[in-house]
TORKOL-4160 file (C-alpha; in steps of 0.2 Angstrom, whole numbers, padded with zeros to 4 digits, m for minus):
407
<pt num="1" X="0000" Y="0000" Z="0000"/>
<pt num="2" X="0014" Y="0012" Z="m0005"/>
<pt num="3" X="0014" Y="0022" Z="m0021"/>
<pt num="4" X="0029" Y="0029" Z="m0030"/>
<pt num="5" X="0025" Y="0046" Z="m0035"/>
<pt num="6" X="0042" Y="0053" Z="m0042"/>
<pt num="7" X="0060" Y="0048" Z="m0045"/>
<pt num="8" X="0074" Y="0060" Z="m0049"/>
<pt num="9" X="0091" Y="0056" Z="m0055"/>
<pt num="10" X="0106" Y="0063" Z="m0045"/>
<pt num="11" X="0119" Y="0064" Z="m0058"/>
<pt num="12" X="0133" Y="0067" Z="m0046"/>
<pt num="13" X="0131" Y="0051" Z="m0037"/>
<pt num="14" X="0122" Y="0041" Z="m0050"/>
<pt num="15" X="0108" Y="0036" Z="m0039"/>
<pt num="16" X="0089" Y="0039" Z="m0039"/>
<pt num="17" X="0079" Y="0049" Z="m0026"/>
<pt num="18" X="0062" Y="0039" Z="m0026"/>
<pt num="19" X="0048" Y="0048" Z="m0018"/>
<pt num="20" X="0035" Y="0036" Z="m0010"/>
<pt num="21" X="0018" Y="0039" Z="m0002"/>
<pt num="22" X="0010" Y="0027" Z="0010"/>
<pt num="23" X="m0008" Y="0024" Z="0013"/>
<pt num="24" X="m0010" Y="0037" Z="0027"/>
<pt num="25" X="m0002" Y="0050" Z="0015"/>
<pt num="26" X="0015" Y="0051" Z="0023"/>
<pt num="27" X="0029" Y="0054" Z="0011"/>
<pt num="28" X="0047" Y="0047" Z="0011"/>
<pt num="29" X="0062" Y="0048" Z="0000"/>
<pt num="30" X="0072" Y="0032" Z="m0004"/>
<pt num="31" X="0089" Y="0032" Z="m0012"/>
<pt num="32" X="0092" Y="0018" Z="m0025"/>
<pt num="33" X="0106" Y="0013" Z="m0037"/>
<pt num="34" X="0093" Y="0006" Z="m0049"/>
<pt num="35" X="0074" Y="0007" Z="m0052"/>
<pt num="36" X="0064" Y="m0006" Z="m0060"/>
<pt num="37" X="0047" Y="m0001" Z="m0065"/>
<pt num="38" X="0035" Y="m0016" Z="m0065"/>
<pt num="39" X="0019" Y="m0006" Z="m0064"/>
<pt num="40" X="0011" Y="m0014" Z="m0079"/>
<pt num="41" X="0003" Y="m0005" Z="m0094"/>
<pt num="42" X="m0016" Y="m0009" Z="m0092"/>
<pt num="43" X="m0017" Y="m0002" Z="m0075"/>
<pt num="44" X="m0023" Y="0016" Z="m0075"/>
<pt num="45" X="m0042" Y="0018" Z="m0079"/>
<pt num="46" X="m0047" Y="0028" Z="m0094"/>
<pt num="47" X="m0064" Y="0036" Z="m0092"/>
<pt num="48" X="m0074" Y="0041" Z="m0108"/>
<pt num="49" X="m0076" Y="0058" Z="m0113"/>
<pt num="50" X="m0095" Y="0059" Z="m0112"/>
<pt num="51" X="m0105" Y="0074" Z="m0106"/>
<pt num="52" X="m0114" Y="0073" Z="m0089"/>
<pt num="53" X="m0104" Y="0059" Z="m0081"/>
<pt num="54" X="m0105" Y="0068" Z="m0064"/>
<pt num="55" X="m0124" Y="0071" Z="m0066"/>
<pt num="56" X="m0129" Y="0052" Z="m0063"/>
<pt num="57" X="m0137" Y="0050" Z="m0046"/>
<pt num="58" X="m0134" Y="0032" Z="m0044"/>
<pt num="59" X="m0118" Y="0022" Z="m0041"/>
<pt num="60" X="m0106" Y="0023" Z="m0055"/>
<pt num="61" X="m0088" Y="0017" Z="m0057"/>
<pt num="62" X="m0074" Y="0011" Z="m0068"/>
<pt num="63" X="m0073" Y="m0008" Z="m0070"/>
<pt num="64" X="m0056" Y="m0008" Z="m0062"/>
<pt num="65" X="m0063" Y="0001" Z="m0047"/>
<pt num="66" X="m0079" Y="m0009" Z="m0045"/>
<pt num="67" X="m0090" Y="m0003" Z="m0031"/>
<pt num="68" X="m0093" Y="m0018" Z="m0020"/>
<pt num="69" X="m0105" Y="m0008" Z="m0009"/>
<pt num="70" X="m0117" Y="m0006" Z="m0023"/>
<pt num="71" X="m0130" Y="m0019" Z="m0024"/>
<pt num="72" X="m0134" Y="m0023" Z="m0042"/>
<pt num="73" X="m0147" Y="m0037" Z="m0039"/>
<pt num="74" X="m0163" Y="m0033" Z="m0047"/>
<pt num="75" X="m0156" Y="m0017" Z="m0054"/>
<pt num="76" X="m0156" Y="m0009" Z="m0071"/>
<pt num="77" X="m0137" Y="m0010" Z="m0075"/>
<pt num="78" X="m0129" Y="0000" Z="m0089"/>
<pt num="79" X="m0112" Y="m0007" Z="m0095"/>
<pt num="80" X="m0103" Y="0006" Z="m0105"/>
<pt num="81" X="m0089" Y="m0003" Z="m0115"/>
<pt num="82" X="m0088" Y="m0021" Z="m0121"/>
<pt num="83" X="m0070" Y="m0024" Z="m0125"/>
<pt num="84" X="m0060" Y="m0036" Z="m0115"/>
<pt num="85" X="m0067" Y="m0030" Z="m0098"/>
<pt num="86" X="m0085" Y="m0028" Z="m0103"/>
<pt num="87" X="m0084" Y="m0045" Z="m0113"/>
<pt num="88" X="m0080" Y="m0054" Z="m0096"/>
<pt num="89" X="m0092" Y="m0044" Z="m0085"/>
<pt num="90" X="m0108" Y="m0045" Z="m0094"/>
<pt num="91" X="m0111" Y="m0064" Z="m0093"/>
<pt num="92" X="m0106" Y="m0064" Z="m0075"/>
<pt num="93" X="m0120" Y="m0052" Z="m0070"/>
<pt num="94" X="m0134" Y="m0054" Z="m0082"/>
<pt num="95" X="m0143" Y="m0067" Z="m0071"/>
<pt num="96" X="m0142" Y="m0055" Z="m0056"/>
<pt num="97" X="m0148" Y="m0039" Z="m0064"/>
<pt num="98" X="m0166" Y="m0034" Z="m0069"/>
<pt num="99" X="m0160" Y="m0027" Z="m0085"/>
<pt num="100" X="m0143" Y="m0025" Z="m0093"/>
<pt num="101" X="m0139" Y="m0012" Z="m0107"/>
<pt num="102" X="m0122" Y="m0015" Z="m0115"/>
<pt num="103" X="m0116" Y="0000" Z="m0125"/>
<pt num="104" X="m0102" Y="m0006" Z="m0137"/>
<pt num="105" X="m0093" Y="0006" Z="m0149"/>
<pt num="106" X="m0084" Y="m0008" Z="m0159"/>
<pt num="107" X="m0088" Y="m0026" Z="m0161"/>
<pt num="108" X="m0075" Y="m0038" Z="m0155"/>
<pt num="109" X="m0067" Y="m0053" Z="m0164"/>
<pt num="110" X="m0066" Y="m0069" Z="m0154"/>
<pt num="111" X="m0060" Y="m0086" Z="m0156"/>
<pt num="112" X="m0069" Y="m0102" Z="m0148"/>
<pt num="113" X="m0061" Y="m0109" Z="m0133"/>
<pt num="114" X="m0071" Y="m0122" Z="m0124"/>
<pt num="115" X="m0059" Y="m0123" Z="m0110"/>
<pt num="116" X="m0061" Y="m0104" Z="m0106"/>
<pt num="117" X="m0069" Y="m0106" Z="m0089"/>
<pt num="118" X="m0062" Y="m0123" Z="m0085"/>
<pt num="119" X="m0051" Y="m0127" Z="m0071"/>
<pt num="120" X="m0034" Y="m0134" Z="m0074"/>
<pt num="121" X="m0036" Y="m0153" Z="m0071"/>
<pt num="122" X="m0028" Y="m0161" Z="m0056"/>
<pt num="123" X="m0020" Y="m0174" Z="m0067"/>
<pt num="124" X="m0011" Y="m0160" Z="m0077"/>
<pt num="125" X="m0005" Y="m0152" Z="m0061"/>
<pt num="126" X="0002" Y="m0169" Z="m0055"/>
<pt num="127" X="0010" Y="m0172" Z="m0071"/>
<pt num="128" X="0019" Y="m0155" Z="m0071"/>
<pt num="129" X="0026" Y="m0158" Z="m0053"/>
<pt num="130" X="0031" Y="m0177" Z="m0056"/>
<pt num="131" X="0033" Y="m0182" Z="m0074"/>
<pt num="132" X="0051" Y="m0178" Z="m0081"/>
<pt num="133" X="0051" Y="m0164" Z="m0094"/>
<pt num="134" X="0031" Y="m0163" Z="m0094"/>
<pt num="135" X="0032" Y="m0146" Z="m0086"/>
<pt num="136" X="0044" Y="m0139" Z="m0099"/>
<pt num="137" X="0033" Y="m0146" Z="m0113"/>
<pt num="138" X="0018" Y="m0138" Z="m0105"/>
<pt num="139" X="0027" Y="m0121" Z="m0103"/>
<pt num="140" X="0033" Y="m0122" Z="m0121"/>
<pt num="141" X="0015" Y="m0124" Z="m0127"/>
<pt num="142" X="0010" Y="m0108" Z="m0118"/>
<pt num="143" X="0020" Y="m0097" Z="m0129"/>
<pt num="144" X="0025" Y="m0106" Z="m0145"/>
<pt num="145" X="0009" Y="m0109" Z="m0155"/>
<pt num="146" X="0003" Y="m0091" Z="m0155"/>
<pt num="147" X="0019" Y="m0083" Z="m0159"/>
<pt num="148" X="0033" Y="m0096" Z="m0163"/>
<pt num="149" X="0034" Y="m0093" Z="m0182"/>
<pt num="150" X="0036" Y="m0077" Z="m0192"/>
<pt num="151" X="0019" Y="m0071" Z="m0188"/>
<pt num="152" X="0014" Y="m0072" Z="m0207"/>
<pt num="153" X="m0004" Y="m0073" Z="m0202"/>
<pt num="154" X="m0003" Y="m0056" Z="m0195"/>
<pt num="155" X="0006" Y="m0048" Z="m0209"/>
<pt num="156" X="m0002" Y="m0036" Z="m0222"/>
<pt num="157" X="0000" Y="m0043" Z="m0240"/>
<pt num="158" X="0004" Y="m0028" Z="m0250"/>
<pt num="159" X="m0003" Y="m0037" Z="m0266"/>
<pt num="160" X="m0020" Y="m0040" Z="m0257"/>
<pt num="161" X="m0035" Y="m0029" Z="m0262"/>
<pt num="162" X="m0039" Y="m0023" Z="m0245"/>
<pt num="163" X="m0050" Y="m0008" Z="m0251"/>
<pt num="164" X="m0065" Y="m0016" Z="m0242"/>
<pt num="165" X="m0056" Y="m0015" Z="m0225"/>
<pt num="166" X="m0062" Y="m0033" Z="m0220"/>
<pt num="167" X="m0045" Y="m0042" Z="m0222"/>
<pt num="168" X="m0027" Y="m0039" Z="m0225"/>
<pt num="169" X="m0022" Y="m0056" Z="m0234"/>
<pt num="170" X="m0030" Y="m0072" Z="m0241"/>
<pt num="171" X="m0025" Y="m0080" Z="m0225"/>
<pt num="172" X="m0033" Y="m0067" Z="m0214"/>
<pt num="173" X="m0049" Y="m0068" Z="m0225"/>
<pt num="174" X="m0050" Y="m0086" Z="m0221"/>
<pt num="175" X="m0047" Y="m0083" Z="m0202"/>
<pt num="176" X="m0062" Y="m0070" Z="m0204"/>
<pt num="177" X="m0073" Y="m0084" Z="m0211"/>
<pt num="178" X="m0069" Y="m0096" Z="m0197"/>
<pt num="179" X="m0072" Y="m0083" Z="m0183"/>
<pt num="180" X="m0088" Y="m0077" Z="m0192"/>
<pt num="181" X="m0094" Y="m0094" Z="m0195"/>
<pt num="182" X="m0092" Y="m0098" Z="m0176"/>
<pt num="183" X="m0102" Y="m0082" Z="m0171"/>
<pt num="184" X="m0116" Y="m0087" Z="m0183"/>
<pt num="185" X="m0117" Y="m0104" Z="m0176"/>
<pt num="186" X="m0119" Y="m0097" Z="m0159"/>
<pt num="187" X="m0132" Y="m0084" Z="m0164"/>
<pt num="188" X="m0143" Y="m0093" Z="m0175"/>
<pt num="189" X="m0154" Y="m0083" Z="m0187"/>
<pt num="190" X="m0155" Y="m0066" Z="m0177"/>
<pt num="191" X="m0149" Y="m0055" Z="m0191"/>
<pt num="192" X="m0152" Y="m0039" Z="m0181"/>
<pt num="193" X="m0140" Y="m0045" Z="m0168"/>
<pt num="194" X="m0128" Y="m0053" Z="m0180"/>
<pt num="195" X="m0126" Y="m0036" Z="m0188"/>
<pt num="196" X="m0121" Y="m0029" Z="m0171"/>
<pt num="197" X="m0108" Y="m0043" Z="m0166"/>
<pt num="198" X="m0099" Y="m0046" Z="m0183"/>
<pt num="199" X="m0084" Y="m0034" Z="m0184"/>
<pt num="200" X="m0081" Y="m0023" Z="m0200"/>
<pt num="201" X="m0062" Y="m0024" Z="m0198"/>
<pt num="202" X="m0049" Y="m0038" Z="m0201"/>
<pt num="203" X="m0048" Y="m0053" Z="m0190"/>
<pt num="204" X="m0036" Y="m0051" Z="m0176"/>
<pt num="205" X="m0034" Y="m0033" Z="m0179"/>
<pt num="206" X="m0039" Y="m0028" Z="m0162"/>
<pt num="207" X="m0037" Y="m0038" Z="m0146"/>
<pt num="208" X="m0044" Y="m0055" Z="m0150"/>
<pt num="209" X="m0055" Y="m0061" Z="m0136"/>
<pt num="210" X="m0059" Y="m0079" Z="m0131"/>
<pt num="211" X="m0076" Y="m0086" Z="m0129"/>
<pt num="212" X="m0084" Y="m0103" Z="m0124"/>
<pt num="213" X="m0101" Y="m0096" Z="m0129"/>
<pt num="214" X="m0104" Y="m0086" Z="m0113"/>
<pt num="215" X="m0103" Y="m0069" Z="m0121"/>
<pt num="216" X="m0114" Y="m0073" Z="m0136"/>
<pt num="217" X="m0127" Y="m0082" Z="m0126"/>
<pt num="218" X="m0128" Y="m0068" Z="m0114"/>
<pt num="219" X="m0133" Y="m0056" Z="m0128"/>
<pt num="220" X="m0148" Y="m0067" Z="m0132"/>
<pt num="221" X="m0155" Y="m0066" Z="m0115"/>
<pt num="222" X="m0172" Y="m0057" Z="m0114"/>
<pt num="223" X="m0165" Y="m0045" Z="m0100"/>
<pt num="224" X="m0150" Y="m0040" Z="m0110"/>
<pt num="225" X="m0149" Y="m0027" Z="m0125"/>
<pt num="226" X="m0134" Y="m0023" Z="m0135"/>
<pt num="227" X="m0133" Y="m0005" Z="m0141"/>
<pt num="228" X="m0121" Y="0000" Z="m0155"/>
<pt num="229" X="m0128" Y="0018" Z="m0155"/>
<pt num="230" X="m0117" Y="0031" Z="m0149"/>
<pt num="231" X="m0119" Y="0040" Z="m0132"/>
<pt num="232" X="m0124" Y="0058" Z="m0132"/>
<pt num="233" X="m0123" Y="0061" Z="m0113"/>
<pt num="234" X="m0126" Y="0054" Z="m0096"/>
<pt num="235" X="m0141" Y="0060" Z="m0086"/>
<pt num="236" X="m0147" Y="0059" Z="m0068"/>
<pt num="237" X="m0157" Y="0043" Z="m0071"/>
<pt num="238" X="m0148" Y="0035" Z="m0086"/>
<pt num="239" X="m0139" Y="0035" Z="m0103"/>
<pt num="240" X="m0145" Y="0045" Z="m0117"/>
<pt num="241" X="m0139" Y="0039" Z="m0134"/>
<pt num="242" X="m0137" Y="0050" Z="m0150"/>
<pt num="243" X="m0154" Y="0045" Z="m0157"/>
<pt num="244" X="m0163" Y="0054" Z="m0142"/>
<pt num="245" X="m0168" Y="0038" Z="m0132"/>
<pt num="246" X="m0165" Y="0038" Z="m0113"/>
<pt num="247" X="m0160" Y="0021" Z="m0107"/>
<pt num="248" X="m0164" Y="0022" Z="m0088"/>
<pt num="249" X="m0151" Y="0014" Z="m0076"/>
<pt num="250" X="m0149" Y="0012" Z="m0057"/>
<pt num="251" X="m0130" Y="0008" Z="m0059"/>
<pt num="252" X="m0117" Y="0012" Z="m0072"/>
<pt num="253" X="m0101" Y="0003" Z="m0075"/>
<pt num="254" X="m0088" Y="0011" Z="m0087"/>
<pt num="255" X="m0078" Y="m0004" Z="m0094"/>
<pt num="256" X="m0069" Y="0009" Z="m0105"/>
<pt num="257" X="m0051" Y="0003" Z="m0104"/>
<pt num="258" X="m0034" Y="0010" Z="m0098"/>
<pt num="259" X="m0021" Y="0023" Z="m0102"/>
<pt num="260" X="m0011" Y="0011" Z="m0112"/>
<pt num="261" X="0000" Y="0024" Z="m0121"/>
<pt num="262" X="0004" Y="0033" Z="m0105"/>
<pt num="263" X="0018" Y="0022" Z="m0099"/>
<pt num="264" X="0024" Y="0024" Z="m0081"/>
<pt num="265" X="0011" Y="0037" Z="m0079"/>
<pt num="266" X="0007" Y="0047" Z="m0068"/>
<pt num="267" X="0024" Y="0045" Z="m0059"/>
<pt num="268" X="0035" Y="0060" Z="m0062"/>
<pt num="269" X="0052" Y="0053" Z="m0067"/>
<pt num="270" X="0067" Y="0065" Z="m0071"/>
<pt num="271" X="0083" Y="0059" Z="m0079"/>
<pt num="272" X="0098" Y="0068" Z="m0085"/>
<pt num="273" X="0097" Y="0087" Z="m0084"/>
<pt num="274" X="0080" Y="0086" Z="m0075"/>
<pt num="275" X="0072" Y="0079" Z="m0091"/>
<pt num="276" X="0054" Y="0074" Z="m0087"/>
<pt num="277" X="0051" Y="0057" Z="m0095"/>
<pt num="278" X="0033" Y="0060" Z="m0099"/>
<pt num="279" X="0037" Y="0075" Z="m0109"/>
<pt num="280" X="0052" Y="0067" Z="m0117"/>
<pt num="281" X="0040" Y="0053" Z="m0123"/>
<pt num="282" X="0025" Y="0063" Z="m0127"/>
<pt num="283" X="0013" Y="0053" Z="m0138"/>
<pt num="284" X="0028" Y="0042" Z="m0144"/>
<pt num="285" X="0035" Y="0032" Z="m0129"/>
<pt num="286" X="0050" Y="0021" Z="m0134"/>
<pt num="287" X="0064" Y="0011" Z="m0126"/>
<pt num="288" X="0078" Y="0000" Z="m0131"/>
<pt num="289" X="0070" Y="m0018" Z="m0131"/>
<pt num="290" X="0056" Y="m0009" Z="m0122"/>
<pt num="291" X="0067" Y="m0009" Z="m0106"/>
<pt num="292" X="0080" Y="0005" Z="m0106"/>
<pt num="293" X="0080" Y="0023" Z="m0111"/>
<pt num="294" X="0094" Y="0035" Z="m0116"/>
<pt num="295" X="0097" Y="0049" Z="m0103"/>
<pt num="296" X="0088" Y="0039" Z="m0089"/>
<pt num="297" X="0102" Y="0028" Z="m0083"/>
<pt num="298" X="0099" Y="0013" Z="m0071"/>
<pt num="299" X="0080" Y="0014" Z="m0075"/>
<pt num="300" X="0073" Y="m0002" Z="m0081"/>
<pt num="301" X="0055" Y="m0006" Z="m0088"/>
<pt num="302" X="0045" Y="m0021" Z="m0087"/>
<pt num="303" X="0030" Y="m0021" Z="m0099"/>
<pt num="304" X="0038" Y="m0005" Z="m0106"/>
<pt num="305" X="0034" Y="0003" Z="m0123"/>
<pt num="306" X="0033" Y="m0009" Z="m0137"/>
<pt num="307" X="0032" Y="m0025" Z="m0127"/>
<pt num="308" X="0013" Y="m0028" Z="m0127"/>
<pt num="309" X="0008" Y="m0043" Z="m0137"/>
<pt num="310" X="m0007" Y="m0045" Z="m0149"/>
<pt num="311" X="m0001" Y="m0061" Z="m0158"/>
<pt num="312" X="m0006" Y="m0073" Z="m0145"/>
<pt num="313" X="0010" Y="m0075" Z="m0136"/>
<pt num="314" X="0012" Y="m0076" Z="m0117"/>
<pt num="315" X="0015" Y="m0060" Z="m0108"/>
<pt num="316" X="0021" Y="m0070" Z="m0093"/>
<pt num="317" X="0035" Y="m0077" Z="m0103"/>
<pt num="318" X="0039" Y="m0061" Z="m0111"/>
<pt num="319" X="0040" Y="m0053" Z="m0094"/>
<pt num="320" X="0053" Y="m0066" Z="m0089"/>
<pt num="321" X="0063" Y="m0062" Z="m0104"/>
<pt num="322" X="0063" Y="m0044" Z="m0098"/>
<pt num="323" X="0068" Y="m0048" Z="m0080"/>
<pt num="324" X="0082" Y="m0059" Z="m0086"/>
<pt num="325" X="0089" Y="m0045" Z="m0096"/>
<pt num="326" X="0087" Y="m0033" Z="m0082"/>
<pt num="327" X="0096" Y="m0045" Z="m0070"/>
<pt num="328" X="0110" Y="m0046" Z="m0082"/>
<pt num="329" X="0111" Y="m0027" Z="m0082"/>
<pt num="330" X="0112" Y="m0026" Z="m0063"/>
<pt num="331" X="0125" Y="m0040" Z="m0063"/>
<pt num="332" X="0136" Y="m0030" Z="m0076"/>
<pt num="333" X="0134" Y="m0014" Z="m0065"/>
<pt num="334" X="0139" Y="m0023" Z="m0049"/>
<pt num="335" X="0153" Y="m0034" Z="m0055"/>
<pt num="336" X="0160" Y="m0021" Z="m0067"/>
<pt num="337" X="0161" Y="m0008" Z="m0053"/>
<pt num="338" X="0151" Y="0004" Z="m0064"/>
<pt num="339" X="0140" Y="0018" Z="m0057"/>
<pt num="340" X="0127" Y="0020" Z="m0071"/>
<pt num="341" X="0122" Y="0012" Z="m0088"/>
<pt num="342" X="0111" Y="0018" Z="m0101"/>
<pt num="343" X="0108" Y="0013" Z="m0119"/>
<pt num="344" X="0117" Y="0022" Z="m0133"/>
<pt num="345" X="0106" Y="0034" Z="m0142"/>
<pt num="346" X="0110" Y="0027" Z="m0159"/>
<pt num="347" X="0107" Y="0009" Z="m0153"/>
<pt num="348" X="0090" Y="0014" Z="m0146"/>
<pt num="349" X="0085" Y="0024" Z="m0162"/>
<pt num="350" X="0090" Y="0009" Z="m0173"/>
<pt num="351" X="0080" Y="m0003" Z="m0163"/>
<pt num="352" X="0065" Y="0008" Z="m0163"/>
<pt num="353" X="0066" Y="0011" Z="m0182"/>
<pt num="354" X="0066" Y="m0008" Z="m0185"/>
<pt num="355" X="0051" Y="m0010" Z="m0173"/>
<pt num="356" X="0041" Y="0004" Z="m0181"/>
<pt num="357" X="0044" Y="m0002" Z="m0198"/>
<pt num="358" X="0039" Y="m0020" Z="m0193"/>
<pt num="359" X="0024" Y="m0015" Z="m0184"/>
<pt num="360" X="0018" Y="m0004" Z="m0199"/>
<pt num="361" X="0017" Y="m0020" Z="m0209"/>
<pt num="362" X="0006" Y="m0029" Z="m0197"/>
<pt num="363" X="m0013" Y="m0030" Z="m0196"/>
<pt num="364" X="m0014" Y="m0020" Z="m0180"/>
<pt num="365" X="m0008" Y="m0005" Z="m0190"/>
<pt num="366" X="m0021" Y="m0007" Z="m0204"/>
<pt num="367" X="m0030" Y="0009" Z="m0209"/>
<pt num="368" X="m0047" Y="0001" Z="m0206"/>
<pt num="369" X="m0044" Y="m0001" Z="m0188"/>
<pt num="370" X="m0049" Y="0016" Z="m0180"/>
<pt num="371" X="m0054" Y="0013" Z="m0162"/>
<pt num="372" X="m0040" Y="0003" Z="m0153"/>
<pt num="373" X="m0030" Y="0006" Z="m0137"/>
<pt num="374" X="m0015" Y="0000" Z="m0147"/>
<pt num="375" X="m0014" Y="0016" Z="m0156"/>
<pt num="376" X="m0009" Y="0034" Z="m0150"/>
<pt num="377" X="m0020" Y="0049" Z="m0155"/>
<pt num="378" X="m0011" Y="0050" Z="m0171"/>
<pt num="379" X="m0015" Y="0032" Z="m0176"/>
<pt num="380" X="0003" Y="0026" Z="m0173"/>
<pt num="381" X="0008" Y="0011" Z="m0163"/>
<pt num="382" X="0021" Y="0012" Z="m0149"/>
<pt num="383" X="0013" Y="m0001" Z="m0138"/>
<pt num="384" X="0015" Y="m0018" Z="m0147"/>
<pt num="385" X="0030" Y="m0029" Z="m0151"/>
<pt num="386" X="0030" Y="m0036" Z="m0168"/>
<pt num="387" X="0043" Y="m0049" Z="m0164"/>
<pt num="388" X="0040" Y="m0068" Z="m0161"/>
<pt num="389" X="0043" Y="m0072" Z="m0143"/>
<pt num="390" X="0058" Y="m0084" Z="m0147"/>
<pt num="391" X="0066" Y="m0069" Z="m0157"/>
<pt num="392" X="0064" Y="m0057" Z="m0142"/>
<pt num="393" X="0070" Y="m0071" Z="m0130"/>
<pt num="394" X="0087" Y="m0072" Z="m0140"/>
<pt num="395" X="0089" Y="m0053" Z="m0139"/>
<pt num="396" X="0086" Y="m0053" Z="m0120"/>
<pt num="397" X="0096" Y="m0068" Z="m0114"/>
<pt num="398" X="0110" Y="m0056" Z="m0109"/>
<pt num="399" X="0114" Y="m0037" Z="m0112"/>
<pt num="400" X="0128" Y="m0033" Z="m0124"/>
<pt num="401" X="0137" Y="m0020" Z="m0115"/>
<pt num="402" X="0143" Y="m0013" Z="m0132"/>
<pt num="403" X="0125" Y="m0006" Z="m0133"/>
<pt num="404" X="0127" Y="0004" Z="m0117"/>
<pt num="405" X="0137" Y="0019" Z="m0110"/>
<pt num="406" X="0144" Y="0014" Z="m0094"/>
<pt num="407" X="0151" Y="0026" Z="m0081"/>
């Protein structure tokens, strides 16, 4: 229950002064030779820019800050947002509320996973503990199938006619057909609802969700209504959409995502010359391997810029690659009798140029995908890694000290 609110580099000593604040509001300053940011990326709520949010008279909250004191049983519940969070929330509350209005800006692609809510079988747990090499094999299966190759399924084919905005390659169109077929199989002949739930952008172009049928079944309930009409404003007793209809509500939950592009925010981090990291990054946060930043020595990032995954790989394994690399950096500092290390600017810039060029060829950058937390306000992506995990693992096994300035 202690929050880091600031960190400032002391260039004379090569240490960081880290300001922390405890739950009772007391502040203290810690001195650190190195700082590792492991605050995550999808952790700070993003409220929608809708007029009248403060006018609502009932309980309202962001999904990450659920108000457990609010009794939703038998109430009219408005769920604003149906991305990854709303997608999981709606099926779990639909049978408790009197009526559920789901307001969704963009339909989501999903792939069928019959085991989505299943517990890990006891036999599998036993095998991981006792069978030689089974644990390693199971671990391998967690990250390789989704991102083990060259990610060709996610690559834009420059010779493919994508003027419809529905696919980026023949293979991507086939994936679209598979996903759409499964959705139609679940929904039956309800063409009005199908028109709302089938996306109008390439498959896998946004965060692809998993479903065992719970989300789609939820939408067919008599007490659930999916709205794709835009919201005009929030009023004292509900949500008014742009068509003038007031959807009365007792409770509102904003499942509207996170400040994905604002890395290490709202911490105030100052590096060499007092440079403020948030201003240095602006709308274009970058880091060498997503981990280290020029002019911010001995500052290391977990889940930093360009390290989120949209290609099905394991973020857990990816984070292990990052901490392995960071521990290698700390080892080099301590055993080499160095005070600071920071990446050379030319090394950082060359890496970012390669990452940017590669991500620009992938489905997530496609012109047809407008509303996505992967992109900054300018439509550029500084959040995602375009590399297969095994490639990133090779780069992060140990730091190459030639990439760094050491003092």
